[in-house]
TORKOL-951585 format. One record per residue: residue number from 1; residue in three letters; z, x negated, y negated of N, C-alpha, C in turn. Coordinates in steps of 0.001 Angstrom, whole numbers, always signed. Each point is the difference from the previous one (the first is absolute). Layout:
N
   num   residu       n_w       n_u       n_v      ca_w      ca_u      ca_v       c_w       c_u       c_v
   NUM      ALA         Z         X         Y         Z         X         Y         Z         X         Y
...
//
This chain:
90
   num   residu       n_w       n_u       n_v      ca_w      ca_u      ca_v       c_w       c_u       c_v
     1      MET    +84007   -121964   -154938     +1129      -446     +1169     +1037      +804      +479
     2      ALA       +86      +108     +1513     +1224      +667      +104     +1168      -119      -443
     3      HIS     +1030      +953      -185     +1716       -58      -456      +293       -40      +983
     4      LYS      -335      +435     +1696      +912      -514      +915      -754      -682      +958
     5      THR      +749      -823     +1138       +13      -249      +612      -561      +627     +1277
     6      SER      -731      -158     +1456      -266     +1163      +627     +1088       +29     +1131
     7      GLY      +316     +1733      +190     +1147      +174      +738       -71      -290     +1765
     8      GLY      -848      -545      +186      -384      -255     +1771      +870      +478      +901
     9      SER      +427     -1162      +628      +938      -121     +1025     +1740       +98        +0
    10      SER      +303      +134     -1073     +1457        +5      -233      +381     +1219      -333
    11      ASP     -1127     +1077       +19      +472     +1342      +350      +268      +859     +1344
    12      ASN      -848     -1396      +841       -35      +703     +1490     +1197      -506      +763
    13      ASN      +957      -453      -575      +986      -633     +1014     +1345      +613      +112
    14      ARG      -584     +1597      +261     +1339      +471      +268       -58      +664     +1690
    15      ASP     +1118      +325      +457       -81     +1264      +989     +1666      +378      +694
    16      SER      -502      +861      +912     +1586      +361      +126      +223      -191     +1252
    17      ASN     +1164      -131      +382      +984      -969     +1475      -366     +1149      +727
    18      PRO      -323     -1062     +1264      -104     +1880     +1224     +1373      +388      -228
    19      GLN      -117     +1090     +1274     +1026      +729      +714      +432      -176      +740
    20      TYR      -560      -682     +1351      +516      -168      +692      +373     +1354     +1356
    21      LEU      -940      +981      -155      +119      +973      +400      -600       +41     +1275
    22      GLY      +481     +1139     +1124      -664      -200     +1479     +1086      +119     +1489
    23      VAL      -156      -649      +890      +918      +904      +836      +589     -1506      +172
    24      LYS     +1420       +36      +308      +419     -1343      -114      +641      -329     +1700
    25      LEU      +524      +720      +833      +325      +178     +1186      -914      +882      +890
    26      PHE     -1204      -602      +973      -582      +804      +912      +306      +260     +1144
    27      GLY      -310     +1442      +296      +430      +221     +1665      +507      -795      +969
    28      GLY     +1238      +508      +532      +264     -1131     +1393      +848      -936     -1339
    29      GLU        +9      -406      -630     +1071     -1284      -465     +1253      +734      -357
    30      LYS     +1078      -887      -476     +1340       +55       -17      +348      +222      -922
    31      ALA      +459     +1038      -892     +1230       +91     -1314     +1179      -244      +484
    32      LYS      +385      -267     -1344     +1069      -233      -498      +454     +1330      -658
    33      THR     +1486       +47       -95      +569      +979     -1346      -349      -287      -909
    34      GLY      -752      +797      -913      -597      -305     -1303     -1126      -852       +66
    35      SER      -814      -376      +333     -1916      -632      +285       +50      +731      -661
    36      ILE      -738       +17      -665     -1549      +569      -609     -1517      +159     +1358
    37      ILE      -297     +1051       +20     -1087      +230      +938     -1152      +297      -925
    38      VAL      +205     +1015      -451     -1571        +9      -807      +146       -76     -1519
    39      ARG      -821      -514     -1012      +238      +155     -1772     -1188      +574      +127
    40      GLN       +96      +815     -1172     -1236      +951       -77       +43      +917      -829
    41      ARG      -834      +961     -1114      -236      +383     -1213      -177     +1622      +788
    42      GLY      +641     +1098      -275       +78     +1169     +1084      +183      +167      +808
    43      SER       +73      +827     +1039      +132      -124      +984     -1070      +464     +1357
    44      LYS      -706     -1215      +515      -775      -387      +330      +725      +140     +1801
    45      PHE     +1150      -767      -303      +991      +156      +980     +1038      +218      -512
    46      ILE      +592     +1052     +1318     +1062     +1062      -137      +867      -671      +942
    47      PRO     +1833      +276      -533      +656       -77      +995      +395      +210     +1232
    48      GLY      +666       +38      +887      +125      +408     +1274     +1421      -343      +219
    49      SER      +299       +42     +1248     +1690      -658      +529      +178      -639      -745
    50      ASN     +1299      -657      -135      +403     -1228       +55      -628      -940     -1473
    51      VAL      -738      +411     -1138      -955       -54      -387      +118      +489     -1522
    52      ARG      +664      -447     -1055      -304      +566     -1562      -692      -409     -1056
    53      LYS       -20      +649      -825     -1584       +90     -1047     +1293      -803      -965
    54      GLY      -732     -1199      -992     +1045      +309     -1192      -626      +451     -1236
    55      LYS      +631      -537     -1146      -932      +980      -969     -1361      -504      -774
    56      ASP      -150     -1372      +684     -1895      +196      -340      -633       -86     +1065
    57      ASP      +408      +834     +1469     -1097      +491      +548       +75      -749     +1657
    58      THR     +1015     -1421      -319      +330     -1287      +997      +635      +727     +1144
    59      LEU      -725      -248     +1131     +1030      +319     +1258      +433     -1020      +739
    60      TYR     +1402      +562      +204     +1030     -1227      +684      +631      +358     +1040
    61      ALA     +1000      -874      +568      +568      +670     +1449     +1361      +143      -663
    62      ILE      +460      +796      +723     +1712      +409      -225      +765      -476     +1545
    63      LYS     -1220      -445      +722      +703      -392     +1354      -675      -786      +640
    64      GLU      +794      -909      +917      -951     -1137      +338      -894      +404     +1437
    65      GLY     -1274      +111      +167      -701      +305     +1262     -1184      -837       +87
    66      THR      -991      +893      +503     -1496      -518      +193      -668     +1135     -1188
    67      VAL     -1082      -589      -640     -1010      +962      -429     -1038      +807      +332
    68      GLU      +187     +1160      -616     -1375     +1115     +1508      -850      +175     -1324
    69      PHE     -1100      +444       -45      -896     +1043      -483      -570     +1029      +532
    70      LYS       -87     +1386      -451      -973     +1118      +344      -307      +499      -897
    71      ASN     -1126     +1125      +216      -418      +581      -766      +679     +1564      -251
    72      LYS      +652       +91      -749      +319     +1347      -427     -1008     +1005      -885
    73      ARG      -365     +1107      +357      -827      +817      -314      +807     +1391      -443
    74      LYS      -468        +9     -1279      +622      +740     -1044      -678     +1127      -201
    75      THR      +101     +1386      -574      -876     +1113       +52      +428      +605     -1264
    76      HIS      -935      -136      -867      +430      +631     -1652       -61     +1825      +738
    77      PHE       +66      +577     -1373      +293     +1162      -133     -1482      +883      +317
    78      ASP      -967      -887      -106     -1314      +725      -282      -903      -157     +1406
    79      GLY      +867      -901      +684      -396      -214     +1389      -978     -1111       +52
    80      ARG      +231      -907     -1116      -861     -1626       -19     +1313      -736      +601
    81      ALA      -644      -913      +841      +745     -1020      +967      +313     -1112      -685
    82      LEU     +1147     -1190      -410       -61      -448      -519     +1065     -1236     +1495
    83      ILE      -742     -1174      +134      +448     -1048      +792      +473      -967      -651
    84      ARG     +1462       -32       -13      +903     -1403      -446      +238      -943     +1503
    85      LYS       +78      -915      -147      +913      -748      +730     +1440      -340      -195
    86      GLU      +562      +208      +768     +1720      -471       -64      +657      -735      +562
    87      VAL      +529      -507      -424      +668     -1551      +307     +1720      +573      +800
    88      SER       +94      -483     +1118     +1656       +22      +276      +370     -1432      +953
    89      VAL     +1228      -152        +7      +951      -641      +347      +492      +426     +1232
    90      MET      -251      -582     +1493      +864      +381     +1180      +620     -1202      +382
//
């Protein structure tokens, strides 16, 4: 006879909470002061004018205006090109 009952489905009932990352305000939308534009891990989007980066890499507006996205090309010292999206509030 078995000394324990089978483990089964009670081991499978755990899951982590979602992180709710991504773009919160898209290009052309109005941003108020302090409103979150992008929630991200790392620097996929970089801050432009009137946008600051929080300690968890969140981009937020520091001035009221319209959100704008544009591609920013950055060159490494060895000549490799890296394209990042820059977020600005105008």
